[in-house]
ROTI-155834 format. One record per residue: residue in three letters; x, y, z of N, C-alpha, C, O in turn. Coordinates in steps of 0.05 Angstrom, whole numbers, plus 5000, padded with zeros to 4 digits. Layout:
BEGIN
ALAXYZXYZXYZXYZ...
***
This chain:
BEGIN
MET378620917002381520897006382320977034384520917043GLY380621127048381321217075383121467073383521577051GLN384221547095385721797096388821737097390321927099ASN389621487095392421427097393921507072393421407050SER395821687075397321797052399321597041400421647020ARG399721377055401621177045400521037020402020917005LEU397921047016396720896995395421086975393421226981GLN396421096951395321266930394721096906396320916898PRO392421136893391720976870393720966848394120766834GLU395221196844397121216822399721076829401521076812GLN400020966852402520836860402820566846402620356860SER403220566821403420316806405920156813406019916808ASP407920286824410420146831410720106861412920066871TRP408520096876408520066905410119816913411319816935TRP410019616897411119356904414219356903415419176914ARG415419556890418219546886419919586911422119476914ASP418819726931420219756956418319726980418719847001ALA416319556976414319506996415419347020417219187017ALA414219397043414619227067412119047069409919147075ILE412418787064410118607062410218417086412218277091TYR408118407101407918247125406517987119404317977108GLN407817767127406717507122404917407145405917387168VAL402417357139400517257160400016957155399116877133TYR400716797175399916517175397316497190397416497215PRO395016497177392516547190391916377215390716467234ARG392816127214392215947235393516037262392615947283SER395616197260397116267284397316567289398916647307PHE395816727275396117017279394317117303395417227322ALA391717077301389917167323387317017320386216977298ASP386316917343383816757344381516947351381217027374GLY379816997331377617177335375117047346373517187359ASN374716787342372216657350372616477375370716347384GLY375016467385375516327410375616027409375015897429ASP376315917386376515617384379315517384379815277380GLY381315687389384015607391385615617365388015557364THR384215697344385515717317385215997307383116117309GLY387416107296387316377284385316387261384816177248ASP384216617256382216637235382116927224383617097233LEU380416967205380217237192379017447211379817677209ALA377217357229376217547248378417647266378517887273GLY380317477273382617557289384417757274385317947286VAL384817707248386417887232385018157230386318367233ARG382518157225381018417222381218577248381518827247ALA381118447271381218587296384018707301384318897315ARG386018587288388818667293389918837270392318897269LEU388218917251389219087229390419347239392419427228PRO389319477260390619717270393519667279395219847276TYR394019427290396819357298398619357274400819467275LEU397719237252399419227228399719507215401919567205ALA397719667217397919947207400020097223401620247213GLU399920067250401820197267404620087263406620237265LEU404819837257407519717251408719857227411119907226GLY407019917207408020067184408419907159410119977143VAL406919687156407319517132405519617109403519757114ASP406319557085404919647061402819437051400919507037ALA403319187057401618977047401718737066403618707081ILE399718567064399618317078399518087058397918087040TRP401317897061401117647046400017437064401117377085PHE397817317056396417107071397216837061397016777037ASN398116667079398316377072395516277066393616407074PRO395216047053392615957043390415957065390815857087TRP388116077057385816077075383515917063381315937073TYR384115757042382015617028381115367043382515267061PRO378715257036377914997047380014787042380914757020SER380714647063382914457061382714257084381914327106PRO383414007080383613807102386013867120386313727140MET387714057113390014137129392113907132393413877153ALA392513757111394613557111397313687109399313567118ASP397413927098400014077096399414367102400114547086GLY398314427125397914697134396314877115396715117114GLY394514757099392814907080393814917052392515017034TYR396214807047397314797020396214557005397114496983ASP394314417016392814217002389914326999388214297016VAL389514466976387114626972384914456959385314326939ALA382514476972380214336961378414516945376914416928ASP378514776949376814966935378315236935378615366956TYR379115336912380615586909378915836910380016056910ARG376315806911374516036909372916076935370716186934ASN373915976957372415996982374416007005376815987001VAL373416047029375016057053374215827071371815767074ASP376215697083375615467101374015567125374715777137PRO371915427133370415507157372215537182371515677201LEU374515397182376415437204377215727207377815817229PHE377415867184378316147184376116347182376416577189GLY373816267172371616457168370016407143369516177136THR369316617129367716597105368916777083370616947087LEU368016727058368916887036368017177040369517367033ASP365717227051364817497057366717637076367317877073GLU367717497096369717607115372317677101373517887106ALA373117507082375617557067375317817051377117977050GLU373017847038372518097023372518337041373618547033LYS371318317064371318537083374118607092374918837095LEU375618397098378418437107380018587086381518767093ILE379718507061381218637040380518937039382319097036GLY378018997041377119277041378019427065378919657063GLU377719307089378519447113381519497114382419707123ALA383119297105386019337104386719567085388419727091LEU385419577062385919777042385320057053386820247048ALA383220077069382520337082384720427101384920667106LEU386320247111388620317128391220337113393320377125GLY391120327087393520357071395020097067397420097061ILE393619867071395019607069393619437047391219387048ARG395219357028394219187007394318887015395618817035THR392918727000392718437007393818266984393118306961VAL395518076991396617886972395617606981396017527004VAL394417456963393417186970395316976958396717026939ASP395316746971397016526963395616356942393216276946ILE396916296920395916116900397615866899400115886900VAL396415626899397915376901397315216875395515046874PRO398815266853398115156827399314876821398414746803ASN401414796836402714536829400914296835401014096821HIS399314316856397814086865395214186878394814416884VAL393413996882390914046897390713856920392513686924SER388613876935388113676956386913426944385613436923SER387413206957386112956949383112966952381712796943GLU382113176967379313216970378213416949375813476950HIS379813516931378913686910377013536892377513296886PRO374813656882372913506865374313376841373613156834TRP376213516829377513396806378813126812378612936798PHE380213116835381712876842379712656851380212416845LYS377612726864375712526872374412406848373812166847GLU373812566827372812466802374812286788374112086777ALA377312366789379412206776379711936790380111736776MET379611926816379911676830377511496825377711246826ALA375211606820372811446815372611356786371111176779ALA374311476768374311406740376211176734377911106750ALA375911066710377510846702380310936692380611176684PRO382310766693384910836682384610926653383210806637GLY386111146646386011256619383711436614383311526591SER382011486634379611656630380411956628382612026637PRO378712116616379312406614379712536642381312716644GLU378212446662378512556689381312526699382312696714ARG382612306692385312256703387412406687389712426696GLU386712516664388712676648389412936661391313066654LEU387813026681388413276695390713236715391613436727PHE391512986720393612926739395712756725395612716701HIS397512636740399612466730399112186740400312106760PHE397412036727396911756733398611586714398711636690ARG400011386724401711216707401610926718401310886742PRO401810726700402210456710404910426722406810566715GLY405110246741407610196754409510026737408809916717ARG412010016746414009846734414109576748412909536770GLY415509396736415709126748413608946736411809036722PRO413908676740412208476728409208526733407508476716SER408508626757405708676764405108966769403109036782GLY406909146760406509426764406909506793405809706802GLU408409346808408709386837410809596844411009676867LEU412309696824414409896829413410166819411910186799PRO414210386832413410656823414310706794416210586785PRO412910886780413510936752416311056747417411016725ASN417511186767420211286764421511296791420411226811ASP424011406791425611406816425711676830427511726846TRP423711846824423812116837423512086867422511886878VAL424312306881424012326910422212556916422512776905SER420412516935418612726943420112966955422212926968GLU419013206952420213446965420013416995421513557010PHE418213247005418013197034419412947042419212857065GLY420912817024422312567030420612327023418112347024GLY421912107016420411867009419511866980420312036964CYS417911676973416911636945414711836939412811866955PRO414811966915412612146908410312016892408812156879TRP410211756894408111606880406411446899407511316918THR403811446895402011276911400311106892399211206873ARG400110846899398610676881395610676889394910676912THR394010666868391110666872390110376874391510186869THR387610356881386210096881383910096862382210276864ASN383709906845381509886825378909816839378909716862PRO376609876826374009806838373809516847372309446866ASP375209336833375009046840376908966862377208736868GLY378309166873380209106895383009046887384709016904THR383509036861386208976851387909236851386709456848PRO390609216853392309456852392009586825391909456804GLY391909856825391610006800394010176793396310106800ASP393510396779395610576771396710726795395610716817TRP398810876791400011046811399511336804399211396780TYR399411516824399111796818401511946831402511866852LEU402312166819404612326827403812536848401812676844HIS405412566869405112776888407912856898409112716914LEU409013076887411613166895411813236924414013246936PHE409513286937409513356965408013126980408812896977ALA406113186996404812977012402912806995402112876973VAL402312567005400512376991397912516985396612456964GLN397012697002394412826999394613066980392713226979GLN396813096965397213326948397913236919400213266911PRO396013126905396613026878397313256859396013466858ASP399513216843400413416825398513436801397513236790LEU398013686792396413736769398113706743400513736744ASN396813636721398113616696397813876680395713936668TRP399914046682399714306670400014306639399914516627ALA400314066627400114056598397214046588396714066565HIS395414016607392613996600391414276600391614426620PRO390014366579389014636577387014706599386814936607GLN385514506608383514566629384814656655383714826670VAL387214556661388614636685389414926682389215086701ARG390415006659391215286655388815466656388915676669TYR386615396643384215576643383115606671382315826679GLU383215396687382115406714383715606731382515766745HIS386315596729387915776746387816066736388016246753GLU387516106711387116376701384416486712384316726719SER382416316714379816396726380116456755378916646766ILE381716296769382216346798383616616802382916766821LEU385516676786386816946788384817166786384717346802ARG383117146765381017356761379117376785378317586794PHE378517136797376617136819377717306842376217466853TRP380217276849381317426872382017716865381817886882PHE382917766840383318036832380618196832380618426839ASP378518056824375918186824375018266852373418446855ARG376018126872375318176900377318366913377218406938GLY379118486898380818696909383618606917385118776926ALA384318356913387018276919389018426902388618466878ALA391118526914393118686900395318506887397018606873GLY395218246893397218076881396817796891395217736908VAL398417616879398417336888401317246892403117326877ARG401717086912404316946916403916656905402016526913ILE405716576888405416316874407116106887409616126886ASP405915916900407315706914408715516894407615446873SER411115436901412615236885412615306856412015136839ALA413115556850412615666823414315536801413615556778ALA416515416808418315296788417814996782419314876767LEU415714886795415314596794412914506777412414266774LEU411314696767408814616755409014426731407714226730ALA410814496712411014336687412814096692414814106706LYS412013876680413613626681414313526653412713566634ASP416613396651417213256626415013046622414712876640PRO413613046600411312856596412212566598410612386603ALA414712506593415712236594416212146623416511906628LEU416212336642416812276670419112086673418911876685PRO421512166662423811986662425111976690424512136707ASP426711766694428211746719430011996722430812116702PHE430512066747432112306753435012226757435912196779THR436412206735439212136737440812386746439812606742LYS443012346758444612566769445312776748446212716726ASP444813026756445513256739444113246712445213356692VAL441713126710440313116685439513396676438813566693ASP439713456651439013716640437513676614438613556595PRO435113776611433713936632432613756654432313516651HIS432113876677431013746700428213646692426813786678PRO427313416701424713306692422313446703420113416693TYR422613606725420213736736420814006749419014126761ALA423214116746423814376757424814566735426514496720ASP423714806734424715016717424514936687426314996672LEU422314816679422014746651421114996635419815176645GLU421814996609421215226592418315296591417615536588GLU416515096593413715146590412615336611410615466608LEU414015356634413215536655413015826647411215976655HIS414815906630414916196623412416276607411516506609ASP411416096590408916156576406616176595404816346591ILE406516006615404416016635404416286649402316416652TYR406716376658406816626673406516876655405617086665ARG407116846630406417066612403417106610402417326609SER402016886609399016906608397917016634396017166634TRP399116946656398317056682398917356684397317516694ARG401217436673401917726674400017886657399218106665ALA399117776635397217916618394617966633393318176630ILE393817766649391317796665391718006686390018186690ALA394017996700394518196721394618476709393518656721ASP395818506686396118766674393518876663393219116657SER391518706660388918796649387218936670385219056664TYR388118926696386619056717387719336722390119396718ALA385919516731386819786739388619766763388419596779GLY390519956764392519946786394519726779394719636756THR396019636799398019426794397319186811397219196835ARG396918956798396518706811399118536806399818486784ILE400418466828403018346825403018046827401317926840LEU405017926814405517646815408217596829410317696820ILE408117446851410517396867411117096867409416936875GLY413417016857414016736854415716626877417616746887GLU414916386887416716226904418416056886417515846877VAL420816156880422516026861425215956874426816126880TRP425515696880428015596891429715486868429215266858LEU431715636859433515546838436415616845436915836853PRO438215426841441015486846442315656825444315796830ASP441215656801442315806778441216086778438816126772ALA442816286785441816566787440816676761438816816760GLU442116606739441216706713438516596705436816736695ARG438116336711435416216705433316336723431016366715PHE434016386748432216516766431216786755428916846756ALA433116936745432517206735430617196711429217396706ARG430616976696428816966672425916976680424217066664TYR425216906704422416916713421617206718419217266721LEU423517386720423017666727423117856703423218096706ARG423017736679422917906655420318066655418317986667PRO420318296641418018486644415318376638413318486647ASP415118156623412518046616411917786632410017646626GLU413517736654412917506670412317586699410617766703LEU413717476718413117546746414217826753416217906742HIS412917956772413918216781416418186798418318336797THR416317976815418417936834418417646844416417506840ALA420517566858420717296868422317296894423917476899PHE421717106911423117096937426117036933426916886916ASN427717166950430617136949431516946971432117026993PHE431416686965432116486985435116466990435916367011ASP436716566972439616556976440316727001441916637018PHE439216967003439817137025438917017051440317017071LEU436516897051435416777075437116547085437516507109ALA438216387067439716147074442616197083443816027094ARG443616437078446416497083447016497113445316577129PRO449416417121450216437149450716727157450916907140TRP450916777183451517047193454517087190456117057208ASP455217167165458017187157458217417137456717427117ALA460017607141460117847125460717777095459417887078ASN462617597090463317537063461017407048460417477025GLY459717217061457417077048455117267044453817257022LEU454417437063452217617059452817827038451117897022ARG455317917037456118117017455817986989454818106970GLU456817736987456617596961453717566953453017596929SER451917496972449117456966447817726957446317726938ILE448517936971447418206963448318286935446718376919ASP450918246930451918316904450618156882449818266861SER450517896885449317726864446417776860445417776838THR445017836882442117886880441618146865439918146846LEU443118356871442718616857443518596828442318716811SER445718446823446718436796444818276777444518336754LEU443618066788441917896771439218026766437817976747HIS438318206785435818336782436018576763434118656749ALA438318706762438718946747438018916717436619086706PRO439018716703438518706674435518676667434718756645VAL433918566685431118526679429318746692426918746689GLY430718936706429219156717427419086740425519236746ALA427918856753426118776775427418846802429918836804PRO425918906822427018966848427818706863426518496859ALA429818726879430618496896428518466918427018656924THR428518236931426918196955428818086976430717946971TRP428118157001429718077024427917957046425918077053VAL428617727055427017597076428917437094430817307084LEU428417437119430017297139428817037148430116847157CYS426117007145424716777156422016767144420916967134ASN420816527143418016487135416916247149418116137168HIS414516157140413115947154414415667150413515477162ASP416515657134417915397129420615387142421915177142VAL421615617153424415647160424715697190423115827203THR426915577201427515617230427715917235429016067221ARG426416007257426316297263429116407267430916277276THR429316667259431916807258433316807284435716757285VAL431916867306433216887332434516617340436716617351THR433216407333434416137340436616067321438715977330ARG436216107295438216037275440816187279443016067277TYR440616447285443016607288444416567314446616667319GLY443216417332444516357358446016087357447116007378ARG446115967334447315697332450215717321451015927311ARG451615507324454315497313454215507282455815647270ASP452315367270451915377241449415547237447215467242THR449815797227447715987225446215997198444416147194ARG447115827180445715817154443115657157442615537178PHE441415667136439015507136439215307114439815367091ASP438615047120438614837101436614627111436914527133PHE434614567095432614357103434014097111433113957129ALA436214037097437513777101438913757129439413537138THR439413987141440813987167438914017191439814017214LYS436314027186434414057208434413807225434313587215ALA434613847251434613617270433813707297433813947303PHE433113517314432513577342435113627357437213517351GLY434913787378437013807398439413977390441513947402ILE439214157370441414327362441614557382439614707385PRO443814587396444014807416443915087404444815117381THR442915277418442915557409443315737433442715677455ASP444415977427444816187447442716397442443116557423PRO440616407457438416597451439216897452438317047435ALA441016967470441817247472443417327447443017547436LEU445217157439446817207415445017217390445317387373GLY443117027389441317017366439617267364439117367342LEU438717367387437017607387438617847378437718017363ARG441117877388442818097380443318097350443118307337ARG443817867339444317847310441717887295441818017273ALA439517797305436917827291436218127289435118217269ARG436818277311436318567310438018697289437118877274ALA440518627288442318737268441418667240441518827221ALA440618407236439718317210437218467201436818507177ALA435518537220433118687213433818957200432719027179LEU435719097212436519357200438019317174437719477156LEU439519097172440919037146438818997124438919127104SER436918817129435018747107433218987101432519027077LEU432419147121430719377116432119607102430819787091ALA434819607102436319817089437019757060437919937046LEU436719517052437419437024435319527004433019547011PRO436119576979434219666959432419436950433319216945GLY429819496948427919286940425719256961425419426979ALA424219036959422018976977423018796999424918646996VAL421718817023422518647045420018507055417818617056TYR420318257063418218087073418718037103420917957110LEU416618067119416918037148414917827157412517867156TYR415917597166414217377176413217447203414617537221GLN410617397207409317467233410917357256411717127256GLY411317527277412817447301415717517300417017527321GLU416817567276419617647274419917927287421917987299GLU417818097284417918357296417818347327418218547340LEU417118117337417118077367419617927376420017897400GLY421317847358423717697365423017417376424417317393LEU420917297365420217027374422316827366423316837344PRO423016637384424816427377423216187365420816177368GLU424616007353423515747345422715597371424215587390VAL420315477370419515317393420315027387419214897370GLU422414937401423714687394423014457414424114237412ASP421314517433420514307452417514247451416314167472LEU416314277428413514207425413213907430414913747421PRO411113817444410713537448410513397421409013487403VAL411913177418412013037393409212957383408612967360GLU407412897402404712817395403113047384400913007373ARG404013297388402613537378403613627351402313787338LEU405813517342406913597316405113507293404113277293GLN404613687274402813627252404113647225402813557205ASP406513747223407713797197408413527183409713357195PRO407613487157408213247143411213197139412112977136MET412813417141415713377138416813207162418613047158HIS415613257185416413097209415512807205417012617210LEU413012777197411912507195413312347173413912107177ARG413812467150415112317128418012267132419212097119SER419312407151422112357157422512117176424712047183GLY420212007185420411797205421011907233421811757251GLY420512167236420912287263423612407268424112507290THR425412407248428012527251428112827246429712967259ASP426412917229426213207223424113327241421813237242PRO424813537256422813667274420513797259418513857271GLY420813837233418813967217418714267221420514387232ARG416414387213416214677212414314797232413715037232ASP413214627249411214717269412514917289411115097299GLY415114897294416315067313416315367307416615527324CYS416115427281415915717273413015797268412516027259ARG411115617273408315677268406715687294404215697293VAL408015707317406615717342405115987344406216197336PRO402615987354401016237355402416467369403916427388LEU401816707359403116947369402217017397399916967404PRO403917137414403217237440402417537439404117697430TRP400017607447399117877445399218027472400018257473SER398417887493398218027519398117827542397617587537GLY398517927566398217757590400817617597402817627584ALA400617477620403017347632403117047627405116917632LEU400916927617400716637614399516567587397916727576PRO400116337576398716247552395616247557394816177580PRO394016317537394716357509395616637502395616707478TYR396316807521397417077516395617247498396617387481GLY393017227502391217387486390817297457389217417442PHE392117077449391616967423388816857421387316907402SER388016717442385316607446384316707473385916807489PRO381716677478380716747505382016577526382916357521GLU382216687550383416547572382016277576379616257576GLY383716077580382615807584382415637558381915397560VAL382715767535382615617510385415537501387215707501GLN385715287495388415187487388815227457387215127441PRO390815377448391315417420392115147406392714957419TRP391915157380392314907365395114807367395614557365LEU397114977373399814897380400415037407399715277410PRO401614897426402115027452404315237451406215207436GLN403915447467405815667469407615627493406715517513PRO410115717492411915687515410915837539409616047536ALA411715747562410815877587412416127593411616287611ASP414616177579416316407585416116627564418016787560TRP413816647550413616847528412317107538412017287521ALA411717137563410517387572412117637564410917837556PRO414817637567416317877559416217927528417018147520LEU415317737513415317767484412617847472412417887448THR410617887489408017967479408118247468409818407474VAL406118307450405918577439405518767462406618987463GLU403818697482403218877504405818947520406119177528ALA407518747524410018797539412018967523413619117535GLN412018937496414019067480413219347470414919507464VAL410619397468409719637454410719897467411220097453ALA411019897493411920147507414820137514415820327527ASP416219937506419119907512420719997488420719857467PRO422120227490423620327466425920147458426920167436ALA426719967476428919787470428019517459429619347453SER425419477456424319217447424719177418425219367402MET424518927409424718857381422418987366422719087343LEU420018997378417719117364418219417360417619517338SER419319557379419919837376422019887354421920077339LEU423919697353426019717332424819697305425319867287TYR423019497301421819467275419919697268419919797245ARG418419797287416620017282418220267273417420407254THR420320327288421920557281423320527254423320707238ALA424420287249425820237224423920257200424620377180LEU421520147203419620167181418620457176418120527153ARG418420607197417620897194419821047179419321187160ILE422321007188424621147175424821057146425321217128ARG424520797142424720687115422620807096423120857072ARG420320867107418120977091418621277086417921377064GLU419821417105420121707103422721797091422822017079ALA424821647093427521737084427821697054427721467045PRO428321907039428621877010430921687003430721546983GLY433021687019435321517013434721227014436121067001LEU432621137028431920857030429820777009428820547010ARG429220946990427620876968429220876942431420996941GLY428220746922429720726897431820516898431920346917ASP433620506878435520286876438420376880440220216875LYS438920626889441720716893443020566916441920556938PHE445320446910446720286930449720286924450520256900GLU451320336944454220346940455620236965455220336987TRP457420046961459019946984461020156992462120296976LEU461420177018463520357029465920187037465719967047ALA468220307034470720167041470820127071469820287087GLY472119897079472319847108473219567113474119427095ASP473019487138473819217147472319007132469919037126ALA473618777127472418557113470118437128468218327116ASP470018457154467918347171465718547177464018507194VAL465718777163463718987167462319037140463619077120LEU459719027141458119097118457319387120455819457138ALA458319557102457719847103457019937075458519897056PHE454720057073453820157046452220407048451020467069ARG452320567026450820817025448220767009448220626989ARG446120897019443520897005442921186999442821357017GLY442521246973441921516966444321696971446621606971ALA443821956976446022146980446822187009449022287014ASP445022107027445622197055445021997076444722067100LEU444921737069444421537090446221297085446621217063SER447121177107448720927105447820737126446720807147CYS448420477121447920267140450620127145452120067126VAL451220077170453719947178453019717196451619747216VAL453919477189453419237205456119107213457619037195ASN456619087238459118977248458818677254457518597273LEU460018507237460018217242462718127252463217887255ALA464518317258467118247270466818187299464918267312PRO468718037311468517977340469018207358468318197382GLU470218427348470818657365469418907355468618917331PRO469019107372467819357363469519497341471919457340VAL468119647324469519797302468620087304466420147313ALA470320267294469620547294467620607272467820507250LEU465620777279463720857259464921047239466721207246PRO464021047214465021237195463921517201462121547218ALA464921717188464021987192461022017187459921897167HIS459622157204456722187202455822437218457322537234THR453422527212452322757227450322667248449822817267ALA449122427246447222337266446822037264447121927242VAL446221907286445421627286442321627285441021717304LEU441321517263438421507260437221277276435021307288LEU438521047276437520817290439720607293441320577275ALA439820477316441820267321440420027333438420047348SER441419787326440219537336441119477365439919307378GLY443119617375444119587402445519837410445820027395PRO446519847435447820087445450320157429451919977422VAL450720407423453020517409454220737426452920937432GLU456720687435458020887453460720967443462220797432ASP461421217448464121327441464921267412467221217406GLY462921287394463521257366464320977357465420937336MET463720777374464520497368462020327365460120337380LEU462020167344459819987338460519707348462319577338PRO459019597368459619337379459219117359458019147338SER460318887365459918647349457018577346455418617365ASP456218467323453518377318451518607323449318557334THR452218837314450419077317450319227290452319237275ALA448119347284447719497260446819777267445619827287VAL447419967249446620247253446020377227447220327206TRP444020557228443420727205444521007211443921117232LEU446021117193447321377198446421587178446121537154GLN446021827188445622067170448322167163450022217181LEU448822217137451522297129451822597126454122697129ASN449722747122450023037120447423167125447223417124
***
């Protein structure tokens, strides 16, 4: 276990107020010098994460994959892609991180597999109606010659979610379902072999020391077996939030609970209905789920207050902690988003050429960091947010790899802009991400030298210093643990709340400075605070007595 007092075996509830750092392995650190991030790079940078003060690392998929969707097209769930390293390295990483007080959460992708997965290759080689094809959703097409897709669904990435196969004799065959990219065929979760396989995968990673799993597209696994057309406002939805999901996650929870310590299940659950969202967090299902409502809200006091209230109220009846996140590998980076006229996040509004004010965005992102870290529950920090990295919006079009860009016909910039490799040191690319002279898999901006870890680590005013200090206070201050939360009276454009008995957070979203409430000390501020006035777009943590 090492000497780190932050990690104790008896801490069965560690996940309830954990600070979890998201690592996108391809872009974190390049350990072998080939231009792509890998596990060797993460292992070398574990001291950085320990100094940052996080409790756990969530890794995006590191499995063997053709990388049609950034690793979310998995060919083998029990191994590591050679691009990233080996299974032995993954096991060493889990142990080395634990020795520093950092647990590991792995990504599980249960809705679909890669078209290179053995199951799907066997299914494609088999005849229509064969047992191999029952593990997926193969259907004959509609129309006189089966030339039309089996239904009218739309892919999560845009376009048709059906692809037609070709029979051995060269004639057109059945169609298969892929809610995401063509290379990601959906599994048939009504088949017992699919369920048994994923239960075995959970045990595989728990046996290797993983402290939890993050479940990708957790609300999409089950489908209406009739695969009906998706008429407007149909209830129940034919492939989202079906009742069968709850039985699946109860079986997963039983597996997690069978291990010593606490192995957690974290759901990626995008649902507009807050009450249905909360059902996944009942005591015998998932431990927690991502709070996308908070992430998507604009920089607006009323909207953020509403999101905080609804989040806390829907989690309370099921006894689950809330989660708070500002950005992830799918979302426009906070500094860029908050510098725009429209500060909310919506996949439908993503486009090239949206203007942003970087200085305004950075000021708001600093304030948002203190806001999210002061709220009760767990917080997720996407790599590079602690450096104040902006979205890279001028990547050469020919370097873009995200299928969302490709499937949109080139109108959607995709998600590559938030996945650009991290800058660690130096004045020029690759900024210590790779050895000098090695070109990273995505190009880094020429003006990132002030944003490197090396440049920020000794600067008390940097974003990195802000996050390090905030995470330390959050870990040490009793008021920032537990679920005690109370709004304080004040201006409608100011978010002010008490945590515990002696700490408060105040965030000014008004256009003018506001007076600070009574306090005995300023613990931390996202920007300068003078003469008892809190400037616009600034947050502060106050000691009350």
